[in-house]
VOPAGU-2260 file (C-alpha; in pm, 1 decimal, decimal comma):
REM VOPAGU-2260
SITE   aa  ch    i         X         Y         Z
SITE  MET   A    0   -3711,3   -8904,2   -7978,5
SITE  LEU   A    1   -3568,0   -8706,5   -8298,2
SITE  PRO   A    2   -3474,3   -8922,1   -8617,0
SITE  LYS   A    3   -3087,9   -8966,0   -8644,9
SITE  ILE   A    4   -3091,5   -8753,6   -8961,9
SITE  THR   A    5   -3201,3   -8460,0   -8762,0
SITE  TYR   A    6   -2924,4   -8491,7   -8513,6
SITE  LEU   A    7   -2673,7   -8497,7   -8784,7
SITE  THR   A    8   -2834,1   -8211,8   -8968,1
SITE  LEU   A    9   -2817,2   -7994,5   -8656,4
SITE  LEU   A   10   -2460,0   -8117,9   -8588,9
SITE  PHE   A   11   -2367,9   -8011,6   -8937,0
SITE  LEU   A   12   -2523,0   -7674,7   -8896,1
SITE  PHE   A   13   -2349,6   -7609,3   -8559,7
SITE  THR   A   14   -2023,4   -7707,3   -8689,8
SITE  ALA   A   15   -2050,6   -7493,7   -9003,3
SITE  ILE   A   16   -2151,0   -7188,2   -8806,5
SITE  ALA   A   17   -1865,7   -7243,8   -8558,2
SITE  TYR   A   18   -1623,1   -7285,1   -8862,3
SITE  CYS   A   19   -1762,1   -6967,4   -9022,4
SITE  SER   A   20   -1703,8   -6769,1   -8702,0
SITE  ALA   A   21   -1375,4   -6897,0   -8661,9
SITE  GLN   A   22   -1282,1   -6766,2   -9002,9
SITE  THR   A   23   -1385,7   -6407,3   -8938,0
SITE  ASP   A   24   -1286,9   -6119,5   -8721,5
SITE  THR   A   25   -1532,9   -5961,3   -8493,7
SITE  LEU   A   26   -1588,1   -5587,4   -8454,8
SITE  TYR   A   27   -1756,5   -5481,6   -8117,5
SITE  LEU   A   28   -1907,6   -5161,4   -8187,7
SITE  ASN   A   29   -2098,0   -4948,0   -7919,1
SITE  ASN   A   30   -2435,4   -5078,0   -8016,6
SITE  GLN   A   31   -2375,0   -5382,3   -8239,1
SITE  LYS   A   32   -2133,4   -5663,0   -8330,3
SITE  LEU   A   33   -1993,0   -5719,1   -8691,1
SITE  ALA   A   34   -1844,9   -6037,6   -8833,8
SITE  CYS   A   35   -1596,0   -5914,6   -9093,0
SITE  SER   A   36   -1253,0   -5938,6   -9217,7
SITE  VAL   A   37   -1035,0   -5642,9   -9076,7
SITE  LYS   A   38    -811,4   -5516,2   -9383,3
SITE  GLU   A   39    -629,8   -5203,4   -9204,6
SITE  ILE   A   40    -609,8   -5014,6   -8868,0
SITE  THR   A   41    -523,7   -4656,5   -8936,6
SITE  PRO   A   42    -466,0   -4399,2   -8676,8
SITE  ASP   A   43    -837,5   -4285,8   -8677,9
SITE  ALA   A   44   -1023,9   -4569,0   -8810,5
SITE  VAL   A   45   -1062,0   -4942,7   -8896,9
SITE  LYS   A   46   -1107,7   -5066,2   -9250,4
SITE  TYR   A   47   -1293,2   -5397,5   -9301,4
SITE  THR   A   48   -1494,5   -5623,4   -9561,3
SITE  TYR   A   49   -1786,5   -5822,4   -9502,0
SITE  PRO   A   50   -1774,5   -6207,3   -9570,9
SITE  GLY   A   51   -1803,6   -6271,4   -9926,8
SITE  GLU   A   52   -1750,2   -5930,9  -10039,7
SITE  ASP   A   53   -1461,1   -5699,7  -10152,2
SITE  LEU   A   54   -1591,4   -5369,2  -10069,8
SITE  ILE   A   55   -1386,5   -5168,6   -9822,1
SITE  ASN   A   56   -1584,4   -5026,5   -9537,7
SITE  THR   A   57   -1471,8   -4782,9   -9274,7
SITE  VAL   A   58   -1564,2   -4730,2   -8914,8
SITE  TYR   A   59   -1401,5   -4474,7   -8665,5
SITE  LYS   A   60   -1211,5   -4594,0   -8362,3
SITE  ASN   A   61   -1433,7   -4380,1   -8138,7
SITE  THR   A   62   -1724,9   -4626,5   -8207,1
SITE  ILE   A   63   -1519,4   -4963,0   -8152,2
SITE  GLN   A   64   -1486,1   -5114,3   -7832,9
SITE  LYS   A   65   -1264,9   -5401,3   -7916,1
SITE  ILE   A   66   -1175,6   -5634,3   -8206,7
SITE  VAL   A   67   -1161,3   -6015,4   -8157,0
SITE  PHE   A   68    -944,4   -6145,7   -8443,4
SITE  LYS   A   69    -997,6   -6493,8   -8579,5
SITE  SER   A   70    -662,5   -6596,5   -8440,4
SITE  GLY   A   71    -812,9   -6536,2   -8102,6
SITE  ARG   A   72    -612,0   -6207,1   -8014,2
SITE  VAL   A   73    -813,5   -5922,0   -7865,6
SITE  GLN   A   74    -747,4   -5550,3   -7941,6
SITE  VAL   A   75    -915,4   -5307,6   -7703,4
SITE  PHE   A   76    -966,4   -4937,1   -7823,8
SITE  ALA   A   77    -909,3   -4673,9   -7556,1
SITE  GLU   A   78   -1091,0   -4415,1   -7789,7
SITE  ALA   A   79   -1434,6   -4589,8   -7717,1
SITE  THR   A   80   -1379,5   -4679,5   -7360,8
SITE  SER   A   81   -1257,6   -4328,7   -7252,4
SITE  TYR   A   82   -1624,2   -4181,0   -7269,1
SITE  LYS   A   83   -1847,2   -4244,9   -6946,4
SITE  ALA   A   84   -2183,0   -4359,8   -6982,6
SITE  LEU   A   85   -2461,3   -4132,1   -6840,8
SITE  ALA   A   86   -2762,9   -4260,1   -6654,9
SITE  GLY   A   87   -2944,9   -3939,4   -6659,4
SITE  VAL   A   88   -2920,3   -3551,8   -6652,9
SITE  MET   A   89   -2743,0   -3545,6   -6300,3
SITE  ASP   A   90   -2437,6   -3744,5   -6438,8
SITE  TYR   A   91   -2354,1   -3429,4   -6622,4
SITE  ASP   A   92   -2015,9   -3422,8   -6447,9
SITE  LYS   A   93   -1930,7   -3712,8   -6655,8
SITE  VAL   A   94   -1956,9   -3533,4   -6981,7
SITE  THR   A   95   -1638,9   -3484,4   -7179,4
SITE  VAL   A   96   -1560,9   -3143,7   -7349,5
SITE  THR   A   97   -1313,3   -3152,8   -7622,3
SITE  SER   A   98   -1182,6   -2907,1   -7891,6
SITE  VAL   A   99   -1011,4   -3179,9   -8098,7
SITE  GLU   A  100   -1267,7   -3246,0   -8392,5
SITE  GLY   A  101   -1119,8   -3597,2   -8453,7
SITE  GLU   A  102   -1232,0   -3723,7   -8122,0
SITE  VAL   A  103   -1621,4   -3695,8   -8209,2
SITE  ARG   A  104   -1570,2   -3855,0   -8556,3
SITE  GLY   A  105   -1815,6   -4140,0   -8604,3
SITE  LEU   A  106   -2008,3   -4047,3   -8288,1
SITE  TYR   A  107   -2371,5   -3973,8   -8298,1
SITE  LYS   A  108   -2459,3   -3582,2   -8343,8
SITE  LEU   A  109   -2732,9   -3475,6   -8119,4
SITE  GLY   A  110   -2736,3   -3095,9   -8189,4
SITE  GLU   A  111   -2581,9   -2773,2   -8083,8
SITE  VAL   A  112   -2545,1   -2655,4   -7734,0
SITE  ASN   A  113   -2430,6   -2345,6   -7591,1
SITE  SER   A  114   -2405,2   -2160,3   -7246,8
SITE  LYS   A  115   -2326,4   -1816,8   -7109,6
SITE  ALA   A  116   -2196,4   -1729,3   -6780,8
SITE  LYS   A  117   -2143,8   -1358,6   -6622,7
SITE  GLY   A  118   -2006,6   -1229,8   -6304,7
SITE  THR   A  119   -2221,2   -1044,3   -6088,0
SITE  THR   A  120   -1983,6    -762,0   -5999,6
SITE  VAL   A  121   -1660,6    -621,3   -6155,2
SITE  PHE   A  122   -1483,2    -806,7   -5872,2
SITE  SER   A  123   -1603,7   -1149,6   -5991,4
SITE  ASN   A  124   -1348,9   -1422,8   -6037,4
SITE  GLN   A  125   -1303,6   -1486,1   -6399,9
SITE  GLU   A  126   -1210,7   -1844,8   -6349,5
SITE  ARG   A  127   -1514,5   -1909,1   -6163,7
SITE  VAL   A  128   -1731,1   -1756,0   -6422,1
SITE  LYS   A  129   -1551,0   -1983,6   -6691,6
SITE  GLU   A  130   -1626,9   -2302,4   -6462,1
SITE  ARG   A  131   -2017,8   -2215,5   -6449,3
SITE  ALA   A  132   -2024,0   -2163,9   -6817,9
SITE  PHE   A  133   -1858,0   -2524,7   -6877,6
SITE  LYS   A  134   -2086,5   -2653,1   -6607,5
SITE  LYS   A  135   -2395,4   -2531,4   -6793,4
SITE  LEU   A  136   -2258,6   -2670,5   -7129,3
SITE  LYS   A  137   -2230,5   -3015,6   -6970,5
SITE  ILE   A  138   -2572,8   -3002,0   -6821,8
SITE  MET   A  139   -2719,0   -2904,2   -7168,9
SITE  ALA   A  140   -2549,4   -3202,9   -7332,9
SITE  ALA   A  141   -2666,9   -3421,6   -7053,5
SITE  ILE   A  142   -3023,5   -3327,2   -7094,2
SITE  PHE   A  143   -3014,5   -3466,5   -7441,4
SITE  GLY   A  144   -2806,9   -3782,5   -7357,7
SITE  GLY   A  145   -2490,6   -3644,9   -7477,4
SITE  ASN   A  146   -2157,6   -3759,5   -7306,6
SITE  ILE   A  147   -1927,3   -3550,1   -7520,4
SITE  VAL   A  148   -1915,6   -3192,4   -7638,7
SITE  TYR   A  149   -1713,6   -3076,2   -7938,3
SITE  LEU   A  150   -1626,8   -2703,9   -7830,2
SITE  ALA   A  151   -1663,4   -2503,8   -8135,5
SITE  ASN   A  152   -1612,9   -2146,3   -8006,0
SITE  GLN   A  153   -1513,4   -1997,0   -7660,9
SITE  ARG   A  154   -1516,2   -1632,6   -7581,0
SITE  THR   A  155   -1402,9   -1507,8   -7262,2
SITE  GLU   A  156   -1384,8   -1152,9   -7146,8
SITE  GLY   A  157   -1242,0   -1016,3   -6807,7
SITE  ASN   A  158   -1368,5    -753,3   -6570,0
SITE  LYS   A  159   -1359,7    -410,3   -6709,0
SITE  PHE   A  160   -1359,3    -101,2   -6475,2
SITE  GLY   A  161   -1542,4     206,2   -6595,2
SITE  GLY   A  162   -1380,2     535,9   -6668,4
SITE  GLU   A  163   -1441,1     885,2   -6783,9
SITE  TYR   A  164   -1552,2     757,4   -7133,1
SITE  GLY   A  165   -1692,2     424,6   -7074,1
SITE  GLY   A  166   -1873,6     200,4   -6820,8
SITE  SER   A  167   -1772,4    -102,9   -6634,7
SITE  SER   A  168   -1855,2    -463,8   -6728,6
SITE  THR   A  169   -1822,5    -783,9   -6546,1
SITE  ALA   A  170   -1632,1   -1112,4   -6661,5
SITE  GLU   A  171   -1820,2   -1309,3   -6908,9
SITE  THR   A  172   -1777,1   -1651,4   -7080,7
SITE  ASN   A  173   -1977,4   -1753,9   -7398,2
SITE  LEU   A  174   -1939,0   -2122,2   -7525,3
SITE  THR   A  175   -2081,8   -2284,1   -7836,3
SITE  GLY   A  176   -2046,8   -2648,6   -7910,5
SITE  ILE   A  177   -2209,8   -2983,2   -8050,7
SITE  ALA   A  178   -2329,4   -3254,2   -7832,4
SITE  TYR   A  179   -2243,5   -3611,2   -7921,8
SITE  SER   A  180   -2288,0   -3951,1   -7785,9
SITE  ASN   A  181   -2108,5   -4276,6   -7849,4
SITE  ILE   A  182   -2407,9   -4486,0   -7780,5
SITE  LEU   A  183   -2774,7   -4419,7   -7821,2
SITE  PRO   A  184   -3093,1   -4566,5   -7683,4
SITE  ASP   A  185   -3183,3   -4900,4   -7862,6
SITE  PHE   A  186   -3472,3   -4822,2   -8093,3
SITE  ASP   A  187   -3593,0   -5202,0   -8099,4
SITE  ALA   A  188   -3567,8   -5243,7   -7724,8
SITE  PHE   A  189   -3761,7   -4944,9   -7656,8
SITE  GLN   A  190   -4041,9   -5018,6   -7911,8
SITE  LYS   A  191   -4055,0   -5370,5   -7726,6
SITE  ALA   A  192   -4042,6   -5239,5   -7393,9
SITE  ILE   A  193   -4351,0   -5000,3   -7433,8
SITE  GLY   A  194   -4539,8   -5240,9   -7664,7
SITE  THR   A  195   -4895,0   -5095,0   -7772,1
SITE  LYS   A  196   -4895,9   -4868,3   -7452,9
SITE  LYS   A  197   -4966,4   -4489,2   -7572,9
SITE  ASP   A  198   -5025,5   -4309,1   -7256,3
SITE  PHE   A  199   -4764,4   -4252,7   -6987,5
SITE  VAL   A  200   -4713,8   -3999,2   -6693,1
SITE  THR   A  201   -4391,1   -3805,0   -6613,6
SITE  THR   A  202   -4221,7   -3824,8   -6284,7
SITE  MET   A  203   -3966,7   -3578,7   -6282,9
SITE  GLN   A  204   -3864,3   -3261,8   -6461,0
SITE  TYR   A  205   -3509,5   -3122,7   -6530,9
SITE  LYS   A  206   -3490,2   -2771,9   -6678,1
SITE  LEU   A  207   -3218,5   -2528,2   -6770,1
SITE  TRP   A  208   -3302,8   -2163,7   -6868,0
SITE  ALA   A  209   -3048,0   -1968,7   -7058,3
SITE  SER   A  210   -3006,2   -1734,4   -6767,6
SITE  ASP   A  211   -2991,5   -2024,7   -6509,5
SITE  THR   A  212   -2689,7   -2112,8   -6336,3
SITE  ASP   A  213   -2778,3   -2455,2   -6266,6
SITE  VAL   A  214   -3043,4   -2731,9   -6356,8
SITE  SER   A  215   -3367,3   -2732,7   -6170,1
SITE  GLN   A  216   -3524,3   -3040,5   -6051,5
SITE  ASP   A  217   -3895,6   -3073,2   -5996,6
SITE  VAL   A  218   -4126,7   -3375,8   -5929,2
SITE  VAL   A  219   -4417,5   -3348,4   -6190,4
SITE  ASN   A  220   -4726,3   -3547,6   -6301,5
SITE  LYS   A  221   -4799,7   -3486,7   -6646,8
SITE  THR   A  222   -4956,9   -3693,3   -6912,8
SITE  PHE   A  223   -4761,7   -3790,5   -7211,4
SITE  GLN   A  224   -4931,8   -3956,2   -7509,3
SITE  ILE   A  225   -4725,3   -4108,3   -7788,2
SITE  PHE   A  226   -4837,0   -4105,5   -8149,7
SITE  SER   A  227   -4547,3   -4254,4   -8312,4
SITE  ILE   A  228   -4173,2   -4344,9   -8285,9
SITE  THR   A  229   -3931,5   -4305,7   -8558,7
SITE  ASN   A  230   -3559,1   -4368,7   -8592,1
SITE  GLU   A  231   -3345,1   -4107,7   -8766,4
SITE  ASN   A  232   -2995,0   -4214,6   -8822,1
SITE  GLY   A  233   -2969,5   -4398,1   -8496,5
SITE  ILE   A  234   -3156,1   -4118,3   -8290,2
SITE  VAL   A  235   -3502,0   -4208,8   -8169,5
SITE  TYR   A  236   -3764,8   -3928,3   -8192,7
SITE  ILE   A  237   -4117,9   -3946,8   -8052,2
SITE  GLU   A  238   -4418,1   -3772,2   -8182,5
SITE  ALA   A  239   -4644,3   -3713,2   -7891,3
SITE  GLN   A  240   -4837,0   -3457,9   -7681,2
SITE  LEU   A  241   -4704,5   -3347,4   -7347,5
SITE  GLN   A  242   -4965,9   -3197,5   -7105,2
SITE  GLY   A  243   -4901,3   -2830,1   -7088,0
SITE  GLU   A  244   -4680,4   -2793,2   -7380,4
SITE  LYS   A  245   -4855,4   -2673,1   -7703,6
SITE  ASN   A  246   -4562,9   -2561,7   -7928,8
SITE  ILE   A  247   -4359,9   -2886,6   -7924,5
SITE  THR   A  248   -4480,4   -3236,9   -8054,0
SITE  LYS   A  249   -4151,1   -3392,9   -8143,8
SITE  PHE   A  250   -3932,6   -3520,7   -7858,3
SITE  GLN   A  251   -3599,6   -3688,0   -7846,8
SITE  LEU   A  252   -3542,7   -4011,5   -7663,9
SITE  ALA   A  253   -3240,7   -3906,3   -7435,2
SITE  TYR   A  254   -3231,1   -4226,1   -7207,6
SITE  PHE   A  255   -3373,1   -4563,2   -7161,2
SITE  THR   A  256   -3332,6   -4796,3   -6897,2
SITE  GLY   A  257   -3582,6   -5084,6   -6947,1
SITE  ASP   A  258   -3838,7   -4959,6   -6688,1
SITE  SER   A  259   -3827,7   -4596,3   -6775,9
SITE  PHE   A  260   -3722,2   -4338,9   -7020,7
SITE  SER   A  261   -3657,6   -3969,4   -7071,1
SITE  ILE   A  262   -3746,9   -3733,2   -7349,1
SITE  ALA   A  263   -3581,8   -3402,2   -7410,7
SITE  TYR   A  264   -3652,6   -3091,1   -7617,3
SITE  LYS   A  265   -3577,0   -2720,8   -7631,8
SITE  ASN   A  266   -3827,5   -2444,0   -7654,3
SITE  LYS   A  267   -3739,3   -2063,2   -7673,7
SITE  GLY   A  268   -3378,5   -2130,7   -7533,8
SITE  THR   A  269   -3477,8   -2339,3   -7229,1
SITE  ALA   A  270   -3389,7   -2712,1   -7235,7
SITE  TYR   A  271   -3621,4   -2973,6   -7078,3
SITE  ASN   A  272   -3580,5   -3326,8   -6993,7
SITE  TYR   A  273   -3864,7   -3543,1   -6855,8
SITE  GLN   A  274   -3829,6   -3875,0   -6686,4
SITE  ILE   A  275   -4120,2   -4121,3   -6743,1
SITE  LYS   A  276   -4193,6   -4461,0   -6605,2
SITE  ILE   A  277   -4296,0   -4738,7   -6836,7
């Protein structure tokens, strides 16, 4: 049986913690929770200070799920909840494509993505060609775990019939963008899940060639040996050796579910994603 003084001490601590929590607002971000004092909500961001500090910090609304104010009022932000979570590459239909730069502020930048689609004949439907290009752009983003693409450039040309002074050409769409994600695989949880294990085996390969019209899926059995894991501004990178791949030794952690993970990389214009069991 614990001494009476211990019970009193614990009661005091719990009361103090509860009191402090009640005196702060709570920001629920996509990957963490912050106790703070909200100072201002602007059209794009939320400004806040940490307890005991005067320095104003800013976080974009895209990364905030909700605020629980010390009064008990809850404010939910549609900006963060509008993006759909991806479980893997084949969820590419859930990827959002936007041409509004403000919609990706504060999100995690994964890198450039691009796609190209071209009609097979001069009678090809221009809209269908464009749809294929956007589908490929979404697949490219999903391979790297991105669920939002900021479309930086779009070039579309229609069918051209040849004449006396020029040849014919088919409809073509070229897209260039940047893949983002509003939430990334948890670095600490991933490290904890794999522990000291270094050797793994792939189970599935997803591949998108620059000239492909769709992503390919193949059951594969390749060894994957991890050397080190690093966290670079929230993005997890793995130094490793993938069987059969001599040119690439750095891979991005694209997905992590607890019992499996996926790595992604690009080599000579082709994007790859491998699913691996833990």
